[in-house]
C-alpha positions, 0 to 999 in steps of 0.5 A: 645350298649345295651338298658340299656347303651343307657338309661345311656348315655341319663341320663348323657347327660341330667343331663349335659344339665340341669346343663348348662341351664342358664335361665328358658326358656332353662331349660324348653326346655330341660325338654320337650325334655328329658321327652316328647313323642318324647324325647330320653327316649321314643325313646329308650324304643321302643326297649324294645320289642326286650328284653327277658321277663326277661330283660323287667321289669329290663330295664323298672324300670331303665327307670323310675328311669332315668325319676325321676332323670331328673325330680328332677334335673330340679326341683332343678335347677329351684329353683336355677335359680329362686333364682338367678333371684330374687337376681339379681332383688333385686340388680338392683331395690333398693328403697331409703327409705329416699326419700319423699313419694308421696303426698296422697290426703286428705279429709276435713270436709264439709264447714258447718261442719267446721262452726259447729266445730268452734262454738262448739270449741268456746262454749266449751272454754266458759264452755258450754256442747254439747248435741245432741238428736233424729232427730225423735222427740216427739211433746211434746218436739218439740212444747209443752214444747217450749210454743207452745201448740196444735193449737197455731198459731205460729206452722204455722211458721214451716211447719212440717214433721209429722210421726204420730200425736205425732211423727215428724221430729224435726223442730229445735234443741230446744227440747234438751233445754227442755230435758236438763231443765228436767234433770238438777240439779241446785244445782250443778250449772247453765245450759250452753249448745249448741245443734248442729244438723240437722232439717227438715221443709216442705220448697220448696228448693230455693237459701235461703231455704232447707227442711233439714238444720243445727242448733245450739241452745244455752241455759244458765239458772241461777240466775241473767242472763240478756239481757246484758249477751246474747248480750255479748255472741252473740258479741263473737260468731259473731266476732269469726265467721266473724272477730273482725271488725264486730259488731252486733245489736239486733232488737225486734222480736217474738218467742214463747219460748223467751220473750223478743225476738230479731233478731240479725244482723251482720255488712254487710260483703260486704260493712262493714256497708256502705250500698250495694245491699247485705244488701239492703243498711242497712249496716246489715245482719240478722243472728240469733234469740235469747231472754230471755227464756219464764217463761212458758218454765221453768215452764213446765220443772219444773224449778222455774221461780221466781228464775231462768232465762236465754237466748237462741239463735238459729244459722244457720251454713248454713246461717253463711257459706253463709254470711262468704263466699259470697255464694248466693245459699244454694243448692250449699253446698249440690250438692257434687261438689268437685270443689266448696267444695275445695274452703273452704279447712280447711287448707286454712282458 
């Protein structure tokens, strides 16, 4: 049998073996056997030295064609096997798209943000606008226009982070009241606004104080605004946050930017007014400060205090959250302990 006939026989048998391979592993074994260094083609070509010089190029070219034919057959059959394998996999691994999906863990607003959102929603429904301002504030707006001139002793009530002589981290959200009064056109109607935000004071962190906390300031300016309007607003807010079983009372107090000024107490959530250790047996818990806007605040903003007046109040959402849920340490809200925060799921409220 000539060398060319041997190569033809190897080709025919090899193509038949390739066609009969029923899996990728078997196909790869055939490829390695036929085309490897120890395969039948390589072994047959060792006899090329016995051919005449004229025959060698022809037989060599024929051997290369056989290699190419086997390589192409292997590639084609591999594609067929892979397609068949994929079709079988798709047929046996069906997905029922009508089945309910797996629950996905969802986040939720922080408990203090929930309180802020509730306050904002309430006052939006009462026709207030929501204004926010810079946390890095000018002394002019934080103190002077709130009736706290330089060297005023009441500045000591608020330990302040100063960045320069005139720039500070705001100690309250009241500066937005001054900014709003400056810009408001009273010919278009009264000014009714709230200003939620973060404020900063040089307090030592303890169960009831933090160097950074939240406030929501409220302001209403118009003609013929009275203390009765303020009380009605505060009652509405307290009952919205704590429930309609709660009442409020106003006690005389002092704030530089309001006159008269009041502290606001709400019925003790623990004893419902009967008296307990939480409320020091008074039946009341202090929740915020408020009062009628001081005429000086209006004058410094260019508002005629003989025509216009109004009220202002400052709410601490952090304190509201402590009272509402009976939390006795404000720092618990900021430790990012998910086990603690999950107790205040918005879905569960």
